[in-house]
N, C-alpha and C positions, 0 to 999 in steps of 0.2 A: 503495501501499499504506500503512495506515494504522499509524505508528509506535509504539512505546511512548510517546513523549513525547508525543503527537499525541492519543492516549486521554487520558492523564494530564491536557493541554489542556481536548479536550473535557471532562472528567469536573469540573473545576475551574469552567468556565463556566455547565455545567448547576448545580453546585450553588449559585454566585454567584449565576445566573436567580432561581432556586428561592427564596432567601435575601431577596432583593431584593423579588421577588413576596408573599412572607409578608410582610416589613415593611410595605410598601405596603398590603396588604391591612388588616393590623392600624392601620397611621394613615389609613387611610379610615374604618374601625368607632371607633377614638378621635374622633377628626372628628367622627363621626354623632352620637357620644354626647354631646361637647360641646356641638355645637350644639344639642342638645334639650335639653339640661341649663341651658342659657344662656336658650332660652324659658320653659324651667318656671321657671325664676328669675323672669323677667319677669313670669309671670303670678300667682306668688307675691304679688311688688308690689304688682301691681294688685289683687289682693285684700286688701292690708294698707291699699293706697290707699282702696277702697270702704269697709272696717271703721272707717275715720277723716273717710269723707267729702267723701274730694278726690277729687272726679268728674274734674274737667278733668285733674289728675295723670293718674288713671286710665285716663283715653279715649287720651292723648299717645303711655300706655307701651304701652298695648295694640294702638292704630293702627300702632306702630314694629316690632312684632313680624315673624319670617319669613313670609312667606305662604304656604312650603312645607310649615311645621309645621302649620298651623292645621286645628282637627278642629272636635268636638263642646265641646270646652272653651271654645273662641272666641267662640263662638257663645253659649255660656252666660254667660261674661261681658260679653257685649254686652247681652244682654238683663238682666243685671244692672244695668246702667250704665242702660240706656233706664227701668227701673222707677224708680233711685232719680235718674236726673235731670226724675220726673215729678213727687216726693215721695215718694216708695212707699220700703218697704223693701226694701233689697235681696237678703236672705236671704229676703223672701218669692214667690221663683219656684219653690218646692218645695210642690205641693198635696199632698193626700192622699185616698183614699178609704177610711173605715172599714171594718174587717173584718165580715162577718158575725155578727149575735149567737149561734154557735156555736162550738165550736172548730176552727181552720184551722192547717194546717198552711203553708201557704203561695199566694200568688197566681200562674198562668200567663199572660201576653200574648202574644196574638196579633201578631204584628210589621207583619201587610200590613193588615189591618182591624180592628186595635185591640180586642178583645173579650178580658176579664179574666176568667180563670177562678179560681176559689178553690178550694183541694181542702180538704174538709171532712172531721170524722172522724164525722159523723154517717152517711157513705155517699151524702152530696149535692156537687151541681155550684154554686156560684152566679156566675151568668153576669151580667157589668157589659160594656155596651158604649157606649165613648167615646163615639161619634158618633151615640147614641141619647140624646132627650132623657126616655126615661124614668129615675127617679132609684133606684127599687128594681130589685135584681138580680133574674132570671129564676133559679129553682130548680130543677134536675133531680136526679132521684134513683134508684139501684141500690143499693135496701137491701139485699137478700140478699146482697151483697159483703161488707157490712159498711163499718168504717171506709176511709175513702180514703186513701191513701199516697203517691201521685203521680199524677201528669198531664201530657201531652205533646199538642203540635200536631204537624200535621206541616206543612213551611215552605208547601204553598199552602194553607193552612188548611180543607180539605177533609175533615179525617179528624181526631179529638181519641182516644186511648186514656188510658183511668186505670187504676190498678193499687189491689187491693185486699185487705183484711187476711185474706181466704179463700183467696188463692191466682189469683184469677181478674184477667185483664186484660179489659176491656169496653173497645169500640170503638164511638165514639160518630157519628152526622150531625151536626155543627154548624150545618148547616142547619135541619134539627127538630130537634134533640138528642134523636133516638130511638136508642137503645141497639141495635148491629145486630149485633152479636158477644160473644160470652163463649169467652174463649180459656182454657182451665183450665191457666195457666203452672206449679203451684206445688199441691200438696195438704195440704204441711204449714207454709209459708211465707207469710209478704203479700209482695205485690210492693211495695217498697221504691223500686225504682227502672225504667225503661224511658226508650226513646227512640222514634220515628216517622221514618220514610225518609220524605224531602222531599217525593213525591208520594204519599204514605199509601199506600205497597204492600207496607211491612212493617214489625215492629217488632222490636225487643231488649226484651226483659224479663229478669227475676232469676226461675230458676225453684228447685228447692229444691237443685242443685248446682252447678247452671249458666246462664249467659246465655245465652239463648235466641233463636233470631233464628226469626222466625214471617212465611208468608208472606199476605198480606190478599188478593192477586190474582183464588183460586179464587170458588166460591160459599161455600165457610168456610173459616177460616183453617187454613194447615199448615204443622206445624212442619219446619224447613229444617235448623237447625245449632247446637249449642252451639260459643260463642263465646267462650269463658273461663270462667274458676270464680269462682261465690257465692262473696265473702269476710265474713266476721261485721262488719263494719267500712264494707260497702258498696264500691261500686266506682265507675267512672269510666264514662261512655258518651258516645260524640256519632257523628252520622250525618254524614260529608261534604257541605259543600251542593249538589254533583252527585247524589249518592245512590249511590255507585260504592264508596266503602270506610267501614269501622265501627271505629273506637275504641275500644279499651277499657281500664282501669287495674287496676290488684292491687297486688299485694306489693310489686314494686320493677322495673316497667317497665308502657310503653304498647304496647300490640297494635294493629296494622291488620290488618282482615277483609277480604275479599270479601264486597260485601254483596250479592251475588245466590246465592254459593255457600255464605257461610259458613268459605271457607279464609282459614289466617291467613298472610298476606302478609309479615309481617315484625314486627321486638320491637325497641323501644329502649328500652335502660338508661335505669332512672330512679329516682329516690328512692320509700323505701317509702309505701304510703298512699297511691296513687294516687287520688282522689277528683273529683276535677272536671278534665273534658275539654269541650272547646269547638273545634271547626276555625273558621282562619279564612275570609270570604266568599268567595274563592277559591279554599279547598280547601287549599292550598300549606302552613300551619302549622297546628300544633295548639298551646295554651296549656294547660297541665297545674298544679293545685293540689294538692299533697300535703298530705296531713292528719295532726297526730298532733303528740306533746310537742316534736321536733326540727325536722321539715321544713314548717317554717311562710313557706313561699315560691313564688312565681309562676316558671313556667319555660316557655318558649316551643321548639317544636322545629320543622324545616324537615322536613317529610313524607318526604323524601328524603335524610336526612343523621341520623346516630347520636348525635349531640350537640346539648346545646340552645344557642340562638344568646343564650339567657340566662339568668340566677338573677336573680331580684329577689327580695331580702328578705336576712335572714329578718326576721319581721315578728312584734309583740307574741304575733298570735292566727292561727291559718290561714286561708287563705281558702275560705270557703261556696262563693262563685257567681261567672261570668264571666260576658262578653258583648263581642263584639268589637261595635266602632263597623260600620254598613253599607259605609263608606269604607276598612276593616279597620285604619287607623291605629290605633288607641287598643283598650283592653282595658278593660271597667268589673270591678270587683272588690269583692264583699262580703265582709263575714263579723262577727266576734264581736269585733271592735276599734271598736266604734262607731263606722264609718269606713265611705266611700265611695271607693275610689281609680279614677284615671283613668291608663295605665297606656300609653305610647309603645309601641307594641306591636312595634317592631322593634329597640328598646332597653333598655326596662323600665325607665325612668326616667320618676317620675310627675309626671304633668303639671298633675293637679288633686286634691285633695283635700275631699270634703265629710262635716263631722262632723255625726254623728247621734245622735240621742237613746239608742238600742237596736242590738240587732244586728241585721244585716239580709243578706237573702239573693235569690237568683233574679233579679239585675239583667238586665234586658232593653231593647234600643235596637228603635223600631219602623222599619221600612223604609226609611221616607226620612230616618232620622235625627235625627229633630229632637223623638223623643218618649225619656226613658229612665226608666223605672220598675223597683221593687223592693220585696219584704215586708219587712215590720216586723212585729213583733208586734200592733199596732193595725191593721193596716192597709196599706193599698196607697201607698206613695209616690211622688210622679213628678215631672220636670220636662218641661215641653210649651213647646216652644221655639214652638210656631205658636199657642199660645195662642188656637184656635179650637175646641175641642171643645166638645161638649154638656153633657159632664164637668162644666166650669166654671160 
């Protein structure tokens, strides 16, 4: 028979165990953050050595960093050192493709086959192929839809969808750049944002009042369900890499929906004006970038939890775009602070900062993790660690 004393003793043991576990977990988190912060500090010193021409010191410092922390930024600095040792200027690692001679909102990079599509306000798409020797971009147009507001590839690269001023979403075959379908998403409002399922089987696009999930699997597109409200300031949208979930942002939360049915699965409380969302490559985390006068930070959620893993910031201005590295270790973030930052995806520690002359947006990594590109008002800027592309 369990006595009162024994019950009290068991309770005390449980409470002590929980406390020790919590302290151990917090200590492990603090240790991880401290370790990646040391790594970040070392990289900052490497950059200072490079700027001062101390390449030998920079190389020794870089070689001494913890191998378990290394990702894109390590190879980036290695490439800068290689350029500096050969007599070049380390900062010349960034290359540039001028924007077309029309008004362009931004450019979208497909991560696998490296086609760059400029979203143009004259109703056209300009396609630049990094692997082609052709210097001039290919132009395709759907002028009856008016200016293009947005565009996105499927992950497999076999589908591209553009959102137009007249409220239509146009489905393209990127192999031929033939317009396959017109989807009447809205009669009164432009399609400002949309996403495409990884296999091109469906899209989510802004309708008149709601975000609408449409299937592309039949002979013609069919609407499945509404998956959140359309808001005046815009929304975050993301498909999970596996294609089974849709994330939407809004006023005060991040919501997850079943990608087949449109049924809401859960809601995670968040800051207001959640406009940027990206899934990690394994689909287990979501990066969120709220916009507004107050919420100028980057948060990362575990999709199975209700609290963010971290909130990095606040910054001088809000984040406009994000992209995970293919290894899931880093998040590239752009905005109007004239800077591109590379965050550690587990802790939020900034491991690399690239100063820019202008605001930048739409960062993207190639599938092999060797190319990082982003849009600026004058064109598309990129770092190619392979240095083999025909675009050079």
